[in-house]
N, CA, C and O of each residue as an XYZ file, in Angstrom:
460
protein
N     -44.025    -35.509      3.561
C     -43.022    -36.233      3.338
C     -42.300    -35.264      2.759
O     -41.172    -34.786      2.882
N     -43.999    -34.973      1.571
C     -43.239    -34.055      0.591
C     -42.985    -32.147      1.265
O     -42.118    -31.334      0.943
N     -43.792    -32.053      1.956
C     -43.263    -30.667      2.291
C     -42.246    -30.399      3.133
O     -41.925    -29.262      3.480
N     -41.564    -31.710      3.584
C     -40.074    -31.284      4.343
C     -39.545    -31.255      3.048
O     -38.822    -30.269      3.191
N     -39.370    -31.612      1.877
C     -38.593    -31.430      0.933
C     -38.793    -29.934      0.290
O     -37.893    -29.095      0.334
N     -39.499    -29.800     -0.043
C     -39.204    -28.380     -0.575
C     -39.600    -27.332      0.770
O     -40.057    -26.191      0.708
N     -39.360    -27.897      1.615
C     -38.708    -27.352      2.918
C     -37.533    -26.829      2.582
O     -37.310    -25.640      2.353
N     -36.492    -28.056      2.539
C     -35.405    -28.722      2.698
C     -34.922    -27.355      1.342
O     -34.191    -26.369      1.434
N     -35.327    -27.634      0.762
C     -35.118    -27.007     -0.651
C     -35.363    -25.723     -0.616
O     -34.368    -25.229     -1.146
N     -35.881    -25.106     -0.400
C     -36.459    -23.755     -0.190
C     -35.305    -23.480      0.685
O     -34.718    -22.725     -0.090
N     -34.454    -23.537      1.844
C     -33.622    -23.392      2.715
C     -32.444    -23.643      2.107
O     -31.542    -23.127      2.766
N     -31.909    -24.385      0.834
C     -30.827    -24.302      0.678
C     -30.827    -23.309     -0.014
O     -29.799    -22.632     -0.041
N     -32.368    -22.780     -1.051
C     -32.088    -21.654     -2.173
C     -31.842    -20.889     -1.200
O     -30.816    -21.360     -0.711
N     -32.191    -19.853     -0.512
C     -32.247    -18.881      0.321
C     -30.324    -19.203      1.159
O     -29.417    -18.378      1.053
N     -30.237    -20.098      1.648
C     -29.181    -19.924      1.942
C     -27.949    -19.574      0.351
O     -27.564    -18.445      0.050
N     -27.687    -20.465     -0.173
C     -27.638    -20.034     -1.986
C     -27.310    -18.415     -1.934
O     -26.324    -17.696     -1.777
N     -28.662    -18.281     -2.150
C     -28.906    -17.107     -1.900
C     -28.210    -15.750     -0.994
O     -27.884    -14.680     -1.508
N     -28.098    -16.065      0.305
C     -27.521    -15.329      1.072
C     -26.206    -15.569      0.680
O     -25.591    -14.584      0.274
N     -25.564    -16.755      0.704
C     -24.023    -16.920      0.337
C     -23.602    -16.009     -0.693
O     -22.547    -15.375     -0.703
N     -24.474    -15.994     -1.521
C     -23.660    -15.046     -2.888
C     -24.138    -13.282     -2.617
O     -23.272    -12.407     -2.605
N     -24.766    -13.149     -2.530
C     -24.598    -11.453     -1.240
C     -23.790    -10.770     -0.869
O     -23.470     -9.588     -0.994
N     -23.139    -12.439      0.091
C     -22.830    -12.037      1.326
C     -21.005    -11.914      0.516
O     -20.059    -11.346      1.062
N     -20.970    -12.427     -0.488
C     -19.655    -12.618     -1.143
C     -19.585    -11.425     -2.076
O     -18.513    -10.820     -2.086
N     -20.709    -10.926     -2.978
C     -20.830     -9.819     -3.599
C     -20.544     -8.628     -2.614
O     -19.823     -7.665     -2.875
N     -21.241     -8.851     -1.408
C     -20.873     -7.352     -0.602
C     -19.104     -7.534      0.299
O     -18.399     -6.530      0.402
N     -18.786     -8.441      0.670
C     -17.489     -8.404      0.340
C     -16.476     -8.361     -1.068
O     -15.320     -7.939     -1.100
N     -16.934     -8.685     -1.724
C     -15.634     -8.041     -3.402
C     -15.745     -6.706     -3.163
O     -14.636     -6.223     -2.935
N     -16.684     -5.863     -3.120
C     -17.151     -4.936     -3.382
C     -16.225     -4.171     -1.967
O     -15.205     -3.492     -2.082
N     -16.616     -4.365     -1.259
C     -15.861     -3.752     -0.039
C     -14.841     -3.610      0.006
O     -14.369     -2.490      0.198
N     -14.024     -4.797     -0.169
C     -12.116     -5.022     -0.694
C     -12.124     -4.249     -2.132
O     -11.056     -4.456     -2.708
N     -12.672     -3.737     -2.597
C     -12.277     -2.927     -3.674
C     -12.166     -2.131     -3.407
O     -11.068     -1.589     -3.538
N     -13.758     -1.176     -2.559
C     -13.580     -0.086     -2.010
C     -12.160      0.227     -1.118
O     -11.340      1.144     -1.092
N     -12.302     -0.774     -0.563
C     -10.854     -0.144      0.483
C      -9.763     -0.093     -0.377
O      -9.021      0.869     -0.179
N      -9.300     -1.215     -1.707
C      -8.108     -1.354     -1.890
C      -8.048      0.196     -2.642
O      -6.907      0.639     -2.512
N      -8.922      1.132     -3.375
C      -9.009      2.233     -4.299
C      -8.557      3.119     -3.272
O      -7.488      3.711     -3.422
N      -9.548      3.343     -1.806
C      -8.552      4.123     -0.831
C      -7.234      3.802     -0.344
O      -6.608      4.854     -0.214
N      -6.644      2.941     -0.067
C      -5.494      2.024      0.025
C      -4.384      3.211     -1.544
O      -3.280      3.604     -1.166
N      -4.698      3.504     -2.648
C      -4.289      3.179     -3.402
C      -4.071      4.813     -3.541
O      -3.232      5.388     -4.235
N      -4.993      5.340     -2.749
C      -5.055      7.383     -2.632
C      -3.974      7.586     -1.740
O      -3.256      8.585     -1.774
N      -3.799      6.254     -0.609
C      -2.909      6.606      0.275
C      -1.410      6.422      0.116
O      -1.270      5.367     -0.503
N      -0.044      7.036      0.426
C       1.055      6.472      0.339
C       1.663      5.393      0.291
O       0.943      4.702      1.012
N       2.333      4.861      0.017
C       3.125      3.560      0.675
C       4.026      4.090      1.808
O       4.827      5.024      1.773
N       3.695      3.262      2.827
C       4.776      3.349      4.138
C       5.779      2.702      4.124
O       5.665      1.477      4.104
N       7.104      3.316      4.131
C       7.643      3.169      4.203
C       9.131      2.614      5.638
O       9.367      3.307      6.627
N       9.659      1.653      5.405
C      10.656      1.130      7.271
C      12.190      1.251      5.923
O      12.572      0.619      4.938
N      12.679      2.659      6.834
C      14.139      2.383      5.835
C      15.252      2.075      7.093
O      15.359      2.455      8.258
N      16.023      1.166      6.187
C      17.510      1.118      7.394
C      19.052      1.123      6.612
O      19.130      0.803      5.426
N      19.717      1.342      7.049
C      20.906      1.929      6.535
C      21.868      0.844      7.083
O      22.063      0.678      8.287
N      22.691     -0.177      5.696
C      23.486     -0.764      5.571
C      24.834     -0.491      4.673
O      25.094     -0.832      3.519
N      25.535      0.199      5.567
C      27.283      0.517      4.695
C      26.745      1.469      4.353
O      26.133      2.044      5.254
N      26.670      2.283      2.573
C      26.744      3.192      2.584
C      25.013      2.843      1.426
O      24.815      3.650      0.519
N      24.159      1.874      1.584
C      23.096      1.836      1.103
C      22.200      1.924      1.921
O      22.348      1.707      3.124
N      20.787      2.368      1.186
C      19.051      2.147      2.194
C      18.310      1.557      1.431
O      17.946      1.934      0.318
N      17.958      0.306      2.144
C      16.959     -0.466      1.821
C      15.590      0.460      2.795
O      15.639      1.176      3.796
N      14.436     -0.009      1.887
C      13.426     -0.046      2.300
C      12.400     -0.770      2.084
O      12.357     -1.585      1.163
N      11.296     -0.529      3.034
C      10.278     -2.096      2.973
C       9.285     -1.459      3.388
O       9.311     -0.561      4.229
N       7.657     -2.197      2.411
C       6.720     -1.494      2.929
C       6.069     -2.219      4.374
O       5.868     -3.432      4.420
N       5.788     -1.352      5.475
C       5.793     -1.424      6.701
C       4.141     -2.212      6.901
O       3.641     -2.418      8.007
N       3.657     -2.476      5.931
C       2.432     -2.649      6.266
C       2.756     -4.422      5.537
O       1.713     -5.075      5.517
N       3.690     -5.003      5.122
C       3.257     -6.114      4.064
C       4.877     -6.678      4.864
O       5.036     -7.868      5.135
N       5.808     -5.770      5.115
C       7.271     -6.191      5.439
C       7.995     -6.449      3.969
O       9.059     -7.059      3.864
N       7.344     -5.956      2.977
C       8.097     -6.238      1.606
C       9.041     -5.605      0.959
O       9.153     -4.386      1.092
N       9.681     -6.155      0.339
C      11.676     -5.415     -0.043
C      10.564     -4.206     -1.142
O       9.547     -4.606     -1.708
N      11.006     -2.950     -1.212
C      10.217     -2.076     -1.993
C      11.482     -1.570     -2.818
O      11.542     -1.743     -4.035
N      12.490     -0.937     -2.095
C      13.801     -0.184     -3.384
C      14.799     -0.008     -2.704
O      14.522      0.076     -1.507
N      16.410      0.136     -3.061
C      17.008      0.438     -2.258
C      17.806      1.881     -2.965
O      17.328      2.560     -3.874
N      18.671      2.036     -2.515
C      19.489      3.666     -3.284
C      20.207      3.866     -2.514
O      19.750      3.706     -1.382
N      22.083      4.431     -2.610
C      22.610      5.436     -1.924
C      21.880      6.728     -1.218
O      22.200      7.184     -0.121
N      21.140      7.082     -1.819
C      20.587      8.288     -1.186
C      19.389      8.607     -1.933
O      19.154      8.085     -3.023
N      18.307      9.801     -1.149
C      16.461      9.766     -1.027
C      16.154      9.540     -2.371
O      15.267      8.752     -2.701
N      17.436     10.754     -3.900
C      17.303     10.817     -5.079
C      17.287      9.401     -5.933
O      16.873      9.297     -7.087
N      17.854      8.276     -5.078
C      17.857      6.770     -5.559
C      16.846      6.009     -5.745
O      16.451      5.246     -6.627
N      16.347      6.531     -4.284
C      15.372      6.078     -3.517
C      13.898      5.885     -4.710
O      13.190      5.123     -5.369
N      14.241      7.440     -4.237
C      12.742      7.959     -5.449
C      12.673      7.467     -6.390
O      11.530      7.071     -6.615
N      13.500      7.223     -7.283
C      13.882      6.771     -8.667
C      13.888      5.019     -8.424
O      14.260      4.550     -9.499
N      13.719      4.302     -7.797
C      14.089      2.961     -7.742
C      12.230      2.882     -7.494
O      11.544      2.178     -8.235
N      11.658      3.656     -6.433
C       9.898      3.359     -5.863
C       9.482      3.906     -6.870
O       8.333      3.473     -6.950
N       9.696      4.805     -7.994
C       9.128      4.801     -9.218
C       8.988      3.459     -9.918
O       7.928      2.928    -10.248
N      10.226      2.989    -10.095
C      10.056      2.320    -11.191
C       9.203      1.061    -10.588
O       8.873      0.321    -11.515
N       8.824      0.673     -9.534
C       8.112     -0.230     -9.055
C       6.617      0.443     -8.959
O       5.594     -0.191     -9.217
N       6.630      1.331     -8.697
C       5.720      1.702     -8.130
C       4.975      3.050     -8.753
O       4.541      3.811     -7.888
N       4.720      3.543    -10.446
C       5.055      4.418    -11.060
C       3.499      5.837    -10.676
O       3.259      7.029    -10.864
N       2.809      4.481    -10.002
C       1.477      5.961    -10.030
C       1.026      5.684     -8.995
O      -0.180      5.442     -8.959
N       2.005      5.596     -7.465
C       1.914      5.399     -5.870
C       3.135      6.502     -5.502
O       4.293      6.699     -5.870
N       2.298      7.026     -4.673
C       3.785      8.199     -3.659
C       4.183      7.269     -2.278
O       3.692      6.157     -2.083
N       4.720      7.629     -1.770
C       5.481      6.868     -0.597
C       6.010      7.430      0.673
O       6.302      8.621      0.575
N       6.129      7.114      1.361
C       6.307      8.177      2.611
C       7.162      7.007      4.072
O       6.902      5.892      4.522
N       8.201      8.042      4.353
C       9.446      7.297      5.095
C       8.963      7.394      6.504
O       9.062      8.359      7.261
N       8.480      6.348      6.702
C       7.614      6.684      8.419
C       8.888      5.937      9.635
O       9.361      6.484     10.631
N       9.137      4.714      9.163
C       9.918      4.292     10.033
C      11.063      4.118      9.694
O      11.343      4.103      8.495
N      12.264      3.898     10.913
C      13.721      3.366     10.748
C      14.621      4.344     11.698
O      14.174      5.490     11.655
N      15.869      4.202     12.623
C      16.158      4.794     13.049
C      15.839      6.311     12.785
O      15.917      6.994     11.764
N      15.478      6.572     13.984
C      14.828      8.659     14.398
C      16.028      9.520     13.538
O      15.633     10.438     12.818
N      17.568      9.215     13.613
C      18.302     10.334     12.870
C      18.244     10.130     11.583
O      18.875     10.995     10.975
N      17.688      9.250     10.825
C      18.264      9.066      9.481
C      16.580      9.048      8.681
O      16.349      9.419      7.531
N      15.793      8.626      9.460
C      14.925      8.948      8.602
C      14.237     10.697      9.236
O      13.157     11.071      8.778
N      14.876     11.460     10.110
C      14.956     13.028      9.686
C      16.066     13.642      8.448
O      16.033     14.619      7.701
N      16.932     12.642      8.647
C      18.350     13.174      7.342
C      17.387     13.187      6.027
O      17.422     13.995      5.100
N      16.368     11.880      6.227
C      15.966     11.693      4.477
C      14.324     12.777      4.760
O      13.582     12.668      3.784
N      13.823     13.590      5.734
C      13.131     14.119      5.569
C      13.722     15.653      4.947
O      13.116     16.347      4.130
N      14.657     15.876      5.379
C      15.576     17.141      5.043
C      15.680     17.043      3.777
O      15.140     17.640      2.846
N      16.409     16.252      3.841
C      16.754     15.709      1.811
C      16.008     16.365      0.924
O      16.315     17.171      0.047
N      14.542     15.719      1.414
C      13.314     15.462      0.463
C      12.950     16.796      0.115
O      12.817     17.201     -1.040
N      12.726     17.765      1.627
C      12.501     19.419      1.583
C      13.544     19.919      0.466
O      13.275     20.300     -0.674
N      14.885     19.815      1.123
C      15.855     19.925      0.039
C      15.349     20.065     -1.854
O      15.320     21.036     -2.610
N      14.998     18.525     -2.067
C      15.333     18.059     -3.537
C      13.377     19.078     -4.219
O      13.177     19.203     -5.427
N      12.413     19.557     -3.257
C      11.145     19.523     -3.423
C      11.722     21.359     -3.783
O      11.230     22.171     -4.567
N      13.061     21.522     -2.736
C      12.770     23.315     -3.347
C      13.496     23.486     -4.464
O      13.272     24.312     -5.349
N      14.741     22.360     -4.399
C      16.200     22.707     -5.971
C      14.618     22.652     -7.258
O      14.645     23.295     -8.308
N      13.338     21.719     -6.816
C      12.774     21.301     -8.118
C      11.710     22.770     -8.175
O      11.510     23.363     -9.235
N      11.249     23.096     -7.177
C       9.954     24.896     -7.374
C      10.918     25.475     -7.660
O      10.391     26.533     -8.006
N      12.558     25.712     -7.874
C      13.103     26.869     -7.977
C      13.602     26.204     -9.215
O      14.096     27.040     -9.971
N      13.634     25.242     -9.585
C      14.455     24.696    -11.395
C      13.144     24.837    -12.126
O      13.276     25.121    -13.316
N      11.851     24.697    -11.665
C      10.881     25.126    -12.473
C       9.896     26.207    -13.034
O       8.869     26.190    -13.712
N      10.847     27.352    -12.315
C      10.037     28.699    -11.978
C      10.746     29.646    -13.111
O      10.417     30.826    -13.223
């Protein structure tokens, strides 16, 4: 009888130890993944309604920002995510292409003005 009690206690302690180690592993893995995600740009889906552009996070479909043009979108995105970059990856093809062209023009103007 005493042997059974001792074995039960040991089994419970072993299970508890395994559960704690598994939780530690999961927490460390989640932290590593979060750090990797922070290095990645936020992928945005863009939609135009009237003269406004609306951007959502493609992973979560959370609303991120809005603006009349790419400059306003960049400014409003930076207010919400000051330490992150964004990439417009989804939306109507013509709109995404137009915004990417605007981005190239903005970058060229920034490079020109910084020289």
